[in-house]
py3Dmol code that shows the C-alpha trace and the ligand (Angstrom):
import py3Dmol

protein = """\
ATOM      1  CA  MET A   1      86.909 117.601 137.367  1.00  0.00           C
ATOM      2  CA  LEU A   2      88.123 120.752 138.985  1.00  0.00           C
ATOM      3  CA  LYS A   3      90.845 120.621 141.619  1.00  0.00           C
ATOM      4  CA  VAL A   4      90.532 123.205 144.392  1.00  0.00           C
ATOM      5  CA  SER A   5      93.106 123.208 147.188  1.00  0.00           C
ATOM      6  CA  GLY A   6      93.623 119.495 147.262  1.00  0.00           C
ATOM      7  CA  HIS A   7      89.944 118.554 147.078  1.00  0.00           C
ATOM      8  CA  ILE A   8      88.250 117.121 144.082  1.00  0.00           C
ATOM      9  CA  ILE A   9      85.045 118.889 143.252  1.00  0.00           C
ATOM     10  CA  LEU A  10      82.910 116.566 141.170  1.00  0.00           C
ATOM     11  CA  SER A  11      81.412 118.390 138.207  1.00  0.00           C
ATOM     12  CA  GLN A  12      78.108 116.553 138.660  1.00  0.00           C
ATOM     13  CA  ALA A  13      77.625 118.720 141.723  1.00  0.00           C
ATOM     14  CA  LEU A  14      76.848 121.660 139.404  1.00  0.00           C
ATOM     15  CA  PHE A  15      73.733 120.111 137.962  1.00  0.00           C
ATOM     16  CA  GLY A  16      70.495 119.745 139.837  1.00  0.00           C
ATOM     17  CA  GLY A  17      68.638 116.462 139.695  1.00  0.00           C
ATOM     18  CA  ARG A  18      71.729 114.324 139.229  1.00  0.00           C
ATOM     19  CA  LYS A  19      73.095 112.128 141.898  1.00  0.00           C
ATOM     20  CA  MET A  20      76.054 114.007 143.298  1.00  0.00           C
ATOM     21  CA  LYS A  21      78.922 113.045 145.459  1.00  0.00           C
ATOM     22  CA  ARG A  22      79.526 115.549 148.231  1.00  0.00           C
ATOM     23  CA  VAL A  23      82.938 117.092 148.591  1.00  0.00           C
ATOM     24  CA  LYS A  24      84.698 116.221 151.859  1.00  0.00           C
ATOM     25  CA  PRO A  25      87.126 119.073 152.599  1.00  0.00           C
ATOM     26  CA  GLY A  26      89.628 119.504 155.325  1.00  0.00           C
ATOM     27  CA  PRO A  27      90.777 119.611 157.923  1.00  0.00           C
ATOM     28  CA  GLY A  28      93.154 122.347 156.694  1.00  0.00           C
ATOM     29  CA  LEU A  29      94.011 125.957 156.210  1.00  0.00           C
ATOM     30  CA  HIS A  30      94.025 127.801 152.921  1.00  0.00           C
ATOM     31  CA  VAL A  31      95.558 131.277 152.953  1.00  0.00           C
ATOM     32  CA  ILE A  32      94.832 134.139 150.440  1.00  0.00           C
ATOM     33  CA  ILE A  33      97.281 136.963 151.070  1.00  0.00           C
ATOM     34  CA  GLY A  34      98.458 140.154 149.410  1.00  0.00           C
ATOM     35  CA  CYS A  35      98.358 143.870 149.126  1.00  0.00           C
ATOM     36  CA  VAL A  36      95.389 146.122 148.443  1.00  0.00           C
ATOM     37  CA  ARG A  37      93.571 145.630 145.125  1.00  0.00           C
ATOM     38  CA  ALA A  38      95.092 142.228 144.573  1.00  0.00           C
ATOM     39  CA  GLY A  39      91.714 140.468 144.346  1.00  0.00           C
ATOM     40  CA  LYS A  40      91.883 138.756 147.775  1.00  0.00           C
ATOM     41  CA  THR A  41      88.186 139.156 148.704  1.00  0.00           C
ATOM     42  CA  GLU A  42      87.209 138.316 145.110  1.00  0.00           C
ATOM     43  CA  ALA A  43      89.202 135.098 145.528  1.00  0.00           C
ATOM     44  CA  ILE A  44      87.619 134.125 148.830  1.00  0.00           C
ATOM     45  CA  ILE A  45      84.137 134.882 147.432  1.00  0.00           C
ATOM     46  CA  SER A  46      84.920 132.695 144.414  1.00  0.00           C
ATOM     47  CA  LEU A  47      85.960 129.737 146.641  1.00  0.00           C
ATOM     48  CA  VAL A  48      82.921 130.230 148.901  1.00  0.00           C
ATOM     49  CA  ARG A  49      80.553 130.179 145.929  1.00  0.00           C
ATOM     50  CA  LEU A  50      82.207 127.115 144.456  1.00  0.00           C
ATOM     51  CA  TYR A  51      81.876 125.139 147.709  1.00  0.00           C
ATOM     52  CA  GLU A  52      78.287 126.279 148.080  1.00  0.00           C
ATOM     53  CA  ILE A  53      77.439 125.036 144.657  1.00  0.00           C
ATOM     54  CA  ALA A  54      79.014 121.727 145.790  1.00  0.00           C
ATOM     55  CA  GLY A  55      76.409 121.671 148.563  1.00  0.00           C
ATOM     56  CA  LEU A  56      78.597 122.653 151.588  1.00  0.00           C
ATOM     57  CA  ASP A  57      77.409 124.835 154.412  1.00  0.00           C
ATOM     58  CA  ILE A  58      79.992 127.576 154.986  1.00  0.00           C
ATOM     59  CA  LEU A  59      80.290 129.936 157.964  1.00  0.00           C
ATOM     60  CA  LYS A  60      81.561 133.330 156.678  1.00  0.00           C
ATOM     61  CA  VAL A  61      82.792 135.912 159.190  1.00  0.00           C
ATOM     62  CA  LYS A  62      84.492 139.281 159.051  1.00  0.00           C
ATOM     63  CA  PRO A  63      85.865 141.650 161.725  1.00  0.00           C
ATOM     64  CA  VAL A  64      83.844 144.505 162.990  1.00  0.00           C
ATOM     65  CA  GLN A  65      86.794 146.873 162.179  1.00  0.00           C
ATOM     66  CA  ASP A  66      86.177 146.479 158.450  1.00  0.00           C
ATOM     67  CA  THR A  67      83.581 149.280 158.165  1.00  0.00           C
ATOM     68  CA  ARG A  68      83.883 149.712 154.388  1.00  0.00           C
ATOM     69  CA  SER A  69      80.842 147.445 153.865  1.00  0.00           C
ATOM     70  CA  GLY A  70      78.124 145.837 155.976  1.00  0.00           C
ATOM     71  CA  ALA A  71      77.579 142.162 156.881  1.00  0.00           C
ATOM     72  CA  GLU A  72      79.175 140.789 153.731  1.00  0.00           C
ATOM     73  CA  PHE A  73      82.409 139.909 152.010  1.00  0.00           C
ATOM     74  CA  TRP A  74      82.701 142.782 149.588  1.00  0.00           C
ATOM     75  CA  SER A  75      85.085 143.085 146.762  1.00  0.00           C
ATOM     76  CA  ARG A  76      85.975 146.096 144.656  1.00  0.00           C
ATOM     77  CA  ASN A  77      84.517 144.643 141.521  1.00  0.00           C
ATOM     78  CA  GLY A  78      81.153 144.537 143.071  1.00  0.00           C
ATOM     79  CA  THR A  79      80.811 140.904 144.082  1.00  0.00           C
ATOM     80  CA  ALA A  80      79.615 140.164 147.605  1.00  0.00           C
ATOM     81  CA  VAL A  81      78.367 137.335 149.799  1.00  0.00           C
ATOM     82  CA  GLU A  82      76.639 137.590 153.150  1.00  0.00           C
ATOM     83  CA  ALA A  83      78.837 137.228 156.287  1.00  0.00           C
ATOM     84  CA  VAL A  84      78.545 137.616 160.028  1.00  0.00           C
ATOM     85  CA  ILE A  85      80.387 140.455 161.738  1.00  0.00           C
ATOM     86  CA  VAL A  86      82.392 139.460 164.857  1.00  0.00           C
ATOM     87  CA  THR A  87      84.181 141.631 167.328  1.00  0.00           C
ATOM     88  CA  SER A  88      86.789 139.052 168.461  1.00  0.00           C
ATOM     89  CA  PRO A  89      88.171 135.708 167.290  1.00  0.00           C
ATOM     90  CA  ASP A  90      86.552 133.952 170.158  1.00  0.00           C
ATOM     91  CA  GLU A  91      83.069 134.844 168.819  1.00  0.00           C
ATOM     92  CA  ILE A  92      83.741 132.634 165.889  1.00  0.00           C
ATOM     93  CA  PHE A  93      83.494 129.534 168.131  1.00  0.00           C
ATOM     94  CA  LYS A  94      79.983 130.499 169.194  1.00  0.00           C
ATOM     95  CA  LEU A  95      78.899 130.628 165.607  1.00  0.00           C
ATOM     96  CA  VAL A  96      80.408 127.369 164.415  1.00  0.00           C
ATOM     97  CA  LYS A  97      77.857 124.531 164.018  1.00  0.00           C
ATOM     98  CA  LYS A  98      78.444 120.939 163.210  1.00  0.00           C
ATOM     99  CA  ARG A  99      77.040 121.495 159.684  1.00  0.00           C
ATOM    100  CA  HIS A 100      79.756 124.016 158.937  1.00  0.00           C
ATOM    101  CA  LYS A 101      82.436 122.082 157.049  1.00  0.00           C
ATOM    102  CA  ILE A 102      84.197 125.282 155.964  1.00  0.00           C
ATOM    103  CA  ILE A 103      84.877 128.460 157.879  1.00  0.00           C
ATOM    104  CA  ALA A 104      85.772 131.491 155.709  1.00  0.00           C
ATOM    105  CA  ILE A 105      87.323 134.557 157.350  1.00  0.00           C
ATOM    106  CA  ASP A 106      88.081 137.766 155.420  1.00  0.00           C
ATOM    107  CA  GLU A 107      90.228 140.767 156.461  1.00  0.00           C
ATOM    108  CA  VAL A 108      92.181 138.703 158.982  1.00  0.00           C
ATOM    109  CA  GLN A 109      94.791 141.420 159.492  1.00  0.00           C
ATOM    110  CA  PHE A 110      92.236 143.239 161.682  1.00  0.00           C
ATOM    111  CA  PHE A 111      92.060 140.433 164.255  1.00  0.00           C
ATOM    112  CA  ASP A 112      94.591 140.083 167.065  1.00  0.00           C
ATOM    113  CA  GLU A 113      96.831 137.003 167.254  1.00  0.00           C
ATOM    114  CA  CYS A 114      94.135 135.143 169.216  1.00  0.00           C
ATOM    115  CA  LEU A 115      92.806 134.197 165.810  1.00  0.00           C
ATOM    116  CA  LEU A 116      95.729 131.847 165.422  1.00  0.00           C
ATOM    117  CA  SER A 117      94.702 129.587 168.223  1.00  0.00           C
ATOM    118  CA  VAL A 118      91.099 129.798 167.198  1.00  0.00           C
ATOM    119  CA  VAL A 119      91.998 128.698 163.679  1.00  0.00           C
ATOM    120  CA  GLU A 120      94.220 125.885 165.048  1.00  0.00           C
ATOM    121  CA  LYS A 121      91.224 124.585 167.157  1.00  0.00           C
ATOM    122  CA  LEU A 122      88.925 124.705 164.164  1.00  0.00           C
ATOM    123  CA  ILE A 123      91.385 122.683 162.149  1.00  0.00           C
ATOM    124  CA  LEU A 124      91.801 120.118 164.943  1.00  0.00           C
ATOM    125  CA  ALA A 125      87.972 119.911 165.074  1.00  0.00           C
ATOM    126  CA  GLY A 126      88.073 118.868 161.439  1.00  0.00           C
ATOM    127  CA  LYS A 127      87.162 122.140 159.787  1.00  0.00           C
ATOM    128  CA  TYR A 128      88.561 123.492 156.579  1.00  0.00           C
ATOM    129  CA  VAL A 129      89.480 127.159 157.113  1.00  0.00           C
ATOM    130  CA  ILE A 130      89.894 129.681 154.390  1.00  0.00           C
ATOM    131  CA  VAL A 131      91.331 133.101 155.334  1.00  0.00           C
ATOM    132  CA  ALA A 132      92.126 136.252 153.343  1.00  0.00           C
ATOM    133  CA  GLY A 133      93.943 139.321 154.346  1.00  0.00           C
ATOM    134  CA  LEU A 134      96.625 141.961 153.882  1.00  0.00           C
ATOM    135  CA  ASN A 135     100.270 140.847 154.104  1.00  0.00           C
ATOM    136  CA  LEU A 136     101.881 144.158 155.179  1.00  0.00           C
ATOM    137  CA  ASP A 137     100.763 147.389 156.835  1.00  0.00           C
ATOM    138  CA  TRP A 138     101.441 150.816 155.213  1.00  0.00           C
ATOM    139  CA  ARG A 139     104.928 150.966 156.622  1.00  0.00           C
ATOM    140  CA  GLY A 140     105.722 147.638 154.923  1.00  0.00           C
ATOM    141  CA  ARG A 141     105.767 145.703 158.168  1.00  0.00           C
ATOM    142  CA  PRO A 142     103.920 142.329 158.348  1.00  0.00           C
ATOM    143  CA  PHE A 143     100.584 142.108 160.058  1.00  0.00           C
ATOM    144  CA  SER A 144     101.416 139.507 162.766  1.00  0.00           C
ATOM    145  CA  THR A 145      98.090 137.663 162.421  1.00  0.00           C
ATOM    146  CA  SER A 146      98.461 137.385 158.652  1.00  0.00           C
ATOM    147  CA  ALA A 147     102.057 136.246 158.996  1.00  0.00           C
ATOM    148  CA  GLY A 148     101.109 133.595 161.578  1.00  0.00           C
ATOM    149  CA  LEU A 149      98.306 132.242 159.490  1.00  0.00           C
ATOM    150  CA  MET A 150     100.693 131.954 156.454  1.00  0.00           C
ATOM    151  CA  ALA A 151     103.025 129.919 158.699  1.00  0.00           C
ATOM    152  CA  MET A 152     100.126 127.637 159.744  1.00  0.00           C
ATOM    153  CA  ALA A 153      98.876 126.951 156.226  1.00  0.00           C
ATOM    154  CA  THR A 154      98.265 123.318 155.300  1.00  0.00           C
ATOM    155  CA  GLU A 155      97.033 123.914 151.804  1.00  0.00           C
ATOM    156  CA  GLU A 156      98.128 126.410 149.284  1.00  0.00           C
ATOM    157  CA  ILE A 157      99.131 129.963 150.090  1.00  0.00           C
ATOM    158  CA  ASP A 158      97.615 132.106 147.362  1.00  0.00           C
ATOM    159  CA  PHE A 159      99.995 135.033 147.210  1.00  0.00           C
ATOM    160  CA  ARG A 160      98.288 137.665 145.094  1.00  0.00           C
ATOM    161  CA  GLN A 161      99.823 140.710 143.491  1.00  0.00           C
ATOM    162  CA  ALA A 162      98.349 143.846 142.011  1.00  0.00           C
ATOM    163  CA  VAL A 163      99.238 146.497 139.420  1.00  0.00           C
ATOM    164  CA  CYS A 164     101.738 149.022 140.802  1.00  0.00           C
ATOM    165  CA  MET A 165     100.110 152.425 140.717  1.00  0.00           C
ATOM    166  CA  THR A 166     103.517 154.044 140.255  1.00  0.00           C
ATOM    167  CA  CYS A 167     105.269 152.101 137.502  1.00  0.00           C
ATOM    168  CA  GLY A 168     102.513 149.823 136.227  1.00  0.00           C
ATOM    169  CA  SER A 169     104.241 146.476 136.884  1.00  0.00           C
ATOM    170  CA  LEU A 170     102.126 143.518 137.693  1.00  0.00           C
ATOM    171  CA  HIS A 171     104.035 142.693 140.842  1.00  0.00           C
ATOM    172  CA  ALA A 172     102.767 145.114 143.449  1.00  0.00           C
ATOM    173  CA  ASN A 173     102.777 143.601 146.887  1.00  0.00           C
ATOM    174  CA  ARG A 174     102.995 146.716 149.177  1.00  0.00           C
ATOM    175  CA  SER A 175     100.145 148.927 150.192  1.00  0.00           C
ATOM    176  CA  ARG A 176     101.023 152.598 150.153  1.00  0.00           C
ATOM    177  CA  ARG A 177      98.912 154.890 152.246  1.00  0.00           C
ATOM    178  CA  THR A 178      97.829 157.993 150.340  1.00  0.00           C
ATOM    179  CA  THR A 179      97.048 160.098 153.462  1.00  0.00           C
ATOM    180  CA  LEU A 180      99.309 161.460 156.236  1.00  0.00           C
ATOM    181  CA  ASN A 181      97.684 159.439 159.022  1.00  0.00           C
ATOM    182  CA  LYS A 182     100.360 157.733 161.130  1.00  0.00           C
ATOM    183  CA  GLU A 183      98.217 155.105 162.814  1.00  0.00           C
ATOM    184  CA  THR A 184      98.960 151.508 161.978  1.00  0.00           C
ATOM    185  CA  VAL A 185      95.438 150.815 160.970  1.00  0.00           C
ATOM    186  CA  GLU A 186      93.250 153.283 159.008  1.00  0.00           C
ATOM    187  CA  VAL A 187      90.229 151.688 157.545  1.00  0.00           C
ATOM    188  CA  GLY A 188      89.150 153.009 154.159  1.00  0.00           C
ATOM    189  CA  PHE A 189      90.179 153.314 150.594  1.00  0.00           C
ATOM    190  CA  ASN A 190      93.253 155.468 151.076  1.00  0.00           C
ATOM    191  CA  TYR A 191      95.767 152.902 149.830  1.00  0.00           C
ATOM    192  CA  GLU A 192      97.246 151.954 146.575  1.00  0.00           C
ATOM    193  CA  PRO A 193      99.422 149.099 145.490  1.00  0.00           C
ATOM    194  CA  GLN A 194     103.110 149.537 144.853  1.00  0.00           C
ATOM    195  CA  CYS A 195     105.876 147.153 143.834  1.00  0.00           C
ATOM    196  CA  ILE A 196     108.991 146.707 145.890  1.00  0.00           C
ATOM    197  CA  ARG A 197     111.027 148.938 143.555  1.00  0.00           C
ATOM    198  CA  CYS A 198     108.670 151.888 143.979  1.00  0.00           C
ATOM    199  CA  PHE A 199     107.653 151.457 147.648  1.00  0.00           C
ATOM    200  CA  VAL A 200     109.562 153.814 149.970  1.00  0.00           C
ATOM    201  CA  PRO A 201     108.998 152.840 153.655  1.00  0.00           C
ATOM    202  CA  PRO A 202     107.898 155.840 155.677  1.00  0.00           C
ATOM    203  CA  LEU A 203     110.378 157.219 158.184  1.00  0.00           C
ATOM    204  CA  ASP A 204     110.092 155.546 161.594  1.00  0.00           C
ATOM    205  CA  GLU A 205     109.346 158.408 163.925  1.00  0.00           C
ATOM    206  CA  THR A 206     108.930 156.279 167.058  1.00  0.00           C
TER     207      THR A 206
END
"""
ligand_1 = """\
1
ZN
Zn 106.333 149.958 140.793
"""
view = py3Dmol.view(width=600, height=400)
view.addModel(protein, "pdb")
view.setStyle({"model": 0}, {"cartoon": {"style": "trace"}})
view.addModel(ligand_1, "xyz")
view.setStyle({"model": 1}, {"stick": {}})
view.zoomTo()
view.show()
């Protein structure tokens, strides 16, 4: 048997033709968090695929602000699963059907804090919610939505780290911006992981 976030996935579920026992997840909140290039989306894709093999119907959503790819969860190593693009957290409610036992949400840092109450209501409605997102912005400040979701977690918080692009350590947890843009959010690939020893917070000019 394989244990995933407190649920028991029966191995029989992997084989067609056999009588299989359905997994009954949730309610709960599983958080995948970390800096850029830490494998967050790869992790949520892996969980989604595992639950789908187990026969569960999963609603997958992502924010419209993530323009790096289309209607899909997309990871840097090339894996992807289809997802629905939403413009606000409230839209998620309209998409949720009774058959959806699991709601997977990627790039949560792009949503405003309204996502917290939406996730809470989903949990209270018996859903198992999996979220993935960045911990800190390029200045090293917490994304409030990500921080709130971490505080609300009922299952594991999967804190992921990357390889520091400056010193090579395996403990990068900051996302350094490689351009001179001063906006809090700049969508794209202009970031690289750094560890706490190498990360130098940019000067606060406000
Ligand atoms: Zn470093």
